[in-house]
N, C-alpha and C positions, 0 to 999 in steps of 0.2 A: 416441623421441628430441622427439616432439610433445608429453611431460610432462615433461621438461629444460624445453623449452623456456617449459612455465607457469613454472616456478618461477625462470628465471634472463629472463625481463623484466618490464616491469612500467612502468603507469603514469604517460603524462610529464607534468609539470608546466605550468601557465598552460592554452593557448587549450581548448574541448570536443576531447578527442580525434575522440571520432564529432559528424562536423557534421549542421545537422541537414535536408539533404538524404537524410541515409542511418540517422533517425532511427525502426523501426525497432517496434510490439512485438510478444511473445512470442509472440501471434497467431499471425504472420503466417509463421514456422517450424513449426508444431501440425501433424500430420495433419490433412487431407482431412475423418476421423470427428469431430476433439474438434475441428475448427472449425463444423462440420456441427452439434455438441451445443451449443455453445456463441452460436449464432444462433438456433436454435430454443429459445426461450421453453418451451415442453413437454417441451423434451429435456436442457433445463439442469437440471442439480441443485441449482447456485446458487438458483435459483426457488426454491425451497423454504423457504430462509433470507429472501426478499426475500418471499410471502406472512406466515410468520410477525413480519418486521419491519413490517408494515405492518398486524398486529394490534397487536402493542403500543404502535403509532405513535395507536392508536382507545382503546387502552386503561386509562382512568384508574387511579393508583398504588393501592397499600396508604392512601396517608394520606391519600388525598380529595380531595387536589388536582389539575388540573385535567391531560387525555393531552399527551401533543405536540401533538395534533391540536387541543384547544383552546386554545390558545398562536397554532402554527404555521397551525393550519387548513388548507388542502387540499395536503398535501405533496408532486403533480404541478407545483403552483406556486411553493408557495416555497421548495423546499426546489432547484428546477431550479438546478442551475450552483453551486450551496455548496460540495458535494465536490469541484467543480474549482478551487479559490481553498484545498486544507490540504495542507500544515500552516498555522495562522496564529498572530497576533499576538494574546496577550491581555493585551487591557487591564489585568485586574484583578490578576490573577499576574504582568503583564508580563516576559513569556515566551512562545515559541512553544509553541500546540497540536496535535497529530491531532484528526482528527476525530471519537475512538472518547472521550478526553478530553472536548469539548466533548458529547459526550453523557452522559458524565460529572456531566460540571458541572451540564450541566441539572437532573439527575437531584437531588444535593442541594440545590441551589439554590428550585428554581421546584417540585418538585415533592414535598420533603421525603422522598426514599426514600435510601439506598445507594448508591454508583457499585454498576456491573457490573464485575465480574472477567473481569481480560483474557481474549481467550479463552473467557468464556465461551458459550451458542448463543441466551442473548438480546444482549447486546453484539455479537456482529458479525452478528447479524437485524435489527435494529435499524438500525444501521450500514451494513449492506451497502443496506439499503430506500432512508434518504436516500441513497445514494451512487447507486444504480439510478435514480435522477432522473434524472441528470449525463448519462447513457449519450449514448453521440455529440458528446457537448462538448469542446472542446480544453482539456489542462488547463492552469488559470493561472497557474499560484502567486501569491501574490501580489507585485510589486514595491514590499518593503516593504525602507526601509534597517535599521528594527529586524531585522529578520530576517536581513542580513544576515555576521553572527559567526558564527548558529548553519546557514546554510549555509554557508559555508567548512570549521567542524567539519566535517560531514556532509562536504566530499566529504575536507578528511583523514583519512577514516576511511576513507571507500571505496578510499585509495591506500595506505592503511598496511596494509604486510604482518603479517600475523598469525596467530598458533597456532602451530606445529608444526611445519605445514608447509611455513611462510614467506611463506602467498599472501595476495594483495588482492584485494576486493569487481574495482579496476578492470582488473588482471590475465587474471580472465575473461570480463568480461561488455564490457571496451571493443577488448583486446589480441584475444578472439581469442573473443568471437563468432560466430556461426554455425558452425565448427570442431564438434567432441566430444567430448565428458569419459565414456569411457564410451558407452552407447549414448543419452543426452541429450545433443540440439544444443545449445549454450553463446546463451543471449539476450544480445540487449543490458541486459537488467536492470532493462527500465522498468514501472513501478507503474502499468500503466493499468487492472485491474482485480481491484483487492483492496473487500472482501474479496473471496477467489475461490474456485472449487471445485478445489481437488486430488485428481484421482483414485487419488495415492500416497497418500493422508490419507482418503480415502472419506469428505471432510469438508471447512464451509469453515473460513477460516482468510485470517488477518489478515497483512497484510504487515511488520509484527511477527517474529509464527510462522516466516513462511520467510528471515528474515533470520538467527535465531537457527538453525535450518539448515545457512545456509551459514555463518557462525561454526566450529556444532558439525566439518562438512564440512573447516574449513580445523583441523580441530582446535585452534580456538582458545576461550576458556571465554565465551559468550554472555552479553549482558547480561542482568538481570533483565524483568521483564515494566516497563513504564514507563518505563523509562527516559531518562532525556534524551539517549546516544546514539542509538536508536535513534528522536526526534524529530529532532534531525542528519539519519541516511541519509536519511530521510520526506523530510526539506525539500530537503535535494539531489538524490535523484532526481528528485522533484515535479518543480523546476526544470530537470532535466539530457532529461526527457522531453516537455515542455512543445515543441510544442504538440498531441502524439498524443491521438486520443482518448478519454475512457476507457470500460470496458467493463464495469460492474463487474455481475454480480458474472462471469467472467472463467471460462473455465475452461481448465484445464490437467494439463499429466499428472504 
């Protein structure tokens, strides 16, 4: 009956189904053991990628141009708060971009090297290192009207029934959060910890990877990495999650 309910119910349009006072990170629904793993930098496996990202931050690219640190200086100060404000509007391309795309834009334009592939260890490490500088700060996606159409598109995608099962993101994460789907507790779906370490993956992964997993679970065709649909979903999810604190690198089951 619970599964039938998942199929028949849906998110309501209009006001946010989860009020600001009810918003909570998936961290709150994890076991005490996984919570302890995330809290302890010595035990959090995602911190290995953050360390790799710190090395890349200070390493000059093959082009001989400055390293990230050569332009931005100490990330602990210059990158503090940056990740809380993505996706953001990019004036050059006149469209929203996420943090991964920002890293690759810098590489191409200022370092004279090729962009890193999505889900590559180096791009995940650099993104995790930059995001980790904002741990504990509230998510604050820009209140920029140029982002509004993309934000609205993200909400439409979040609430749209997709795939052979006719499910939507909202059916699980708005209507049934806190309940179980199989053995897993359904979270509210807030992207507070990406890139994060999933025990299921035995590695670090991006929000786009997680969204692809969800679409596959709904038996829908996932978008390709870097698709504008993911940027729209990321922007809506960030808006919906604010002002929960950033946790990168989070640990999840």
